C-alpha atoms as a printed R data frame, in Angstrom:
   type eleno elety resid chain resno       x       y       z
1  ATOM     1    CA   UNK     A     1   4.917 -43.707  -3.641
2  ATOM     2    CA   UNK     A     2   3.793 -40.942  -5.968
3  ATOM     3    CA   UNK     A     3   5.021 -37.979  -3.942
4  ATOM     4    CA   UNK     A     4   8.740 -37.402  -3.515
5  ATOM     5    CA   UNK     A     5  10.318 -35.606  -0.598
6  ATOM     6    CA   UNK     A     6  12.292 -33.472  -3.063
7  ATOM     7    CA   UNK     A     7   9.687 -30.726  -3.249
8  ATOM     8    CA   UNK     A     8  10.323 -28.087  -0.631
9  ATOM     9    CA   UNK     A     9   8.055 -28.070   2.387
10 ATOM    10    CA   UNK     A    10   7.064 -24.382   1.985
11 ATOM    11    CA   UNK     A    11   5.848 -25.060  -1.563
12 ATOM    12    CA   UNK     A    12   3.725 -27.937  -0.329
13 ATOM    13    CA   UNK     A    13   2.336 -25.860   2.524
14 ATOM    14    CA   UNK     A    14   1.453 -22.957   0.222
15 ATOM    15    CA   UNK     A    15  -0.321 -25.285  -2.206
16 ATOM    16    CA   UNK     A    16  -2.190 -27.049   0.598
17 ATOM    17    CA   UNK     A    17  -3.301 -23.756   2.181
18 ATOM    18    CA   UNK     A    18  -4.502 -22.450  -1.158
19 ATOM    19    CA   UNK     A    19  -6.616 -25.563  -1.741
20 ATOM    20    CA   UNK     A    20  -7.903 -25.412   1.836
21 ATOM    21    CA   UNK     A    21  -8.956 -21.773   1.360
22 ATOM    22    CA   UNK     A    22 -10.895 -22.761  -1.760
23 ATOM    23    CA   UNK     A    23 -12.844 -25.409   0.144
24 ATOM    24    CA   UNK     A    24 -13.591 -23.142   3.118
25 ATOM    25    CA   UNK     A    25 -14.647 -20.135   1.040
26 ATOM    26    CA   UNK     A    26 -16.914 -22.182  -1.242
27 ATOM    27    CA   UNK     A    27 -18.513 -24.029   1.691
28 ATOM    28    CA   UNK     A    28 -19.195 -20.817   3.605
29 ATOM    29    CA   UNK     A    29 -20.543 -19.073   0.511
30 ATOM    30    CA   UNK     A    30 -22.985 -21.922  -0.130
31 ATOM    31    CA   UNK     A    31 -24.001 -21.913   3.542
32 ATOM    32    CA   UNK     A    32 -24.590 -18.163   3.333
33 ATOM    33    CA   UNK     A    33 -26.729 -18.578   0.225
34 ATOM    34    CA   UNK     A    34 -28.831 -21.300   1.848
35 ATOM    35    CA   UNK     A    35 -29.154 -19.274   5.054
36 ATOM    36    CA   UNK     A    36 -30.251 -16.233   3.048
37 ATOM    37    CA   UNK     A    37 -33.113 -18.105   1.404
38 ATOM    38    CA   UNK     A    38 -34.088 -19.717   4.689
39 ATOM    39    CA   UNK     A    39 -34.074 -16.364   6.519
40 ATOM    40    CA   UNK     A    40 -36.117 -14.659   3.803
41 ATOM    41    CA   UNK     A    41 -38.777 -17.369   3.881
42 ATOM    42    CA   UNK     A    42 -38.861 -18.174   7.620
43 ATOM    43    CA   UNK     A    43 -37.484 -15.450   9.884
44 ATOM    44    CA   UNK     A    44 -36.244 -12.169   8.455
45 ATOM    45    CA   UNK     A    45 -34.642 -11.227  11.782
46 ATOM    46    CA   UNK     A    46 -31.845 -13.714  11.035
47 ATOM    47    CA   UNK     A    47 -30.703 -11.698   8.006
48 ATOM    48    CA   UNK     A    48 -28.239  -9.831  10.229
49 ATOM    49    CA   UNK     A    49 -26.432 -13.104  10.996
50 ATOM    50    CA   UNK     A    50 -26.517 -14.086   7.336
51 ATOM    51    CA   UNK     A    51 -25.007 -10.727   6.402
52 ATOM    52    CA   UNK     A    52 -22.240 -11.289   8.972
53 ATOM    53    CA   UNK     A    53 -21.563 -14.747   7.512
54 ATOM    54    CA   UNK     A    54 -21.402 -13.431   3.964
55 ATOM    55    CA   UNK     A    55 -19.228 -10.522   5.116
56 ATOM    56    CA   UNK     A    56 -16.793 -12.988   6.668
57 ATOM    57    CA   UNK     A    57 -16.759 -14.905   3.388
58 ATOM    58    CA   UNK     A    58 -15.780 -11.670   1.656
59 ATOM    59    CA   UNK     A    59 -12.995 -11.080   4.170
60 ATOM    60    CA   UNK     A    60 -11.722 -14.646   3.693
61 ATOM    61    CA   UNK     A    61 -11.841 -14.191  -0.072
62 ATOM    62    CA   UNK     A    62  -9.815 -10.991   0.227
63 ATOM    63    CA   UNK     A    63  -7.318 -12.738   2.523
64 ATOM    64    CA   UNK     A    64  -7.030 -15.550   0.006
65 ATOM    65    CA   UNK     A    65  -6.323 -12.992  -2.722
66 ATOM    66    CA   UNK     A    66  -3.555 -11.450  -0.618
67 ATOM    67    CA   UNK     A    67  -2.182 -14.935   0.040
68 ATOM    68    CA   UNK     A    68  -2.116 -15.701  -3.689
69 ATOM    69    CA   UNK     A    69  -0.479 -12.338  -4.437
70 ATOM    70    CA   UNK     A    70   2.238 -12.938  -1.856
71 ATOM    71    CA   UNK     A    71   2.566 -16.515  -3.055
72 ATOM    72    CA   UNK     A    72   3.535 -15.345  -6.518
73 ATOM    73    CA   UNK     A    73   6.679 -13.672  -5.238
74 ATOM    74    CA   UNK     A    74   7.576 -16.786  -3.232
75 ATOM    75    CA   UNK     A    75   7.162 -18.945  -6.336
76 ATOM    76    CA   UNK     A    76   9.594 -16.690  -8.175
77 ATOM    77    CA   UNK     A    77  12.188 -17.396  -5.467
78 ATOM    78    CA   UNK     A    78  11.968 -21.159  -5.922
79 ATOM    79    CA   UNK     A    79  10.741 -21.884  -9.465
80 ATOM    80    CA   UNK     A    80  12.217 -25.398  -9.514
81 ATOM    81    CA   UNK     A    81  10.095 -26.497  -6.568
82 ATOM    82    CA   UNK     A    82   6.977 -25.104  -8.207
83 ATOM    83    CA   UNK     A    83   7.708 -26.910 -11.479
84 ATOM    84    CA   UNK     A    84   8.225 -30.148  -9.561
85 ATOM    85    CA   UNK     A    85   4.937 -29.654  -7.723
86 ATOM    86    CA   UNK     A    86   3.102 -29.076 -11.007
87 ATOM    87    CA   UNK     A    87   4.701 -32.184 -12.489
88 ATOM    88    CA   UNK     A    88   3.533 -34.046  -9.411
89 ATOM    89    CA   UNK     A    89  -0.031 -32.920 -10.139
90 ATOM    90    CA   UNK     A    90   0.247 -34.343 -13.637
91 ATOM    91    CA   UNK     A    91   1.219 -37.736 -12.175
92 ATOM    92    CA   UNK     A    92  -1.914 -37.753  -9.988
93 ATOM    93    CA   UNK     A    93  -4.356 -37.076 -12.831
94 ATOM    94    CA   UNK     A    94  -6.271 -40.169 -13.970
């Protein structure tokens, strides 16, 4: 097994949540871009919903930034776990 149970659970959770936020924010941003072009070409009355979607993407992006900022201080508290997690990433690279 590639992953060891030595890495602390909070470090794993923080890394997983950060990667999850990336996927969600990118997916919603692409959906907002597609919806914008569709609304401009088909029905301009849907632009309000597109604006709400893109606004929520902005809020999620800001929340992700706060999460990363708070994460930095947590990584300083347990630097060994973070180094082990980064070494684990190196093992998974092809």
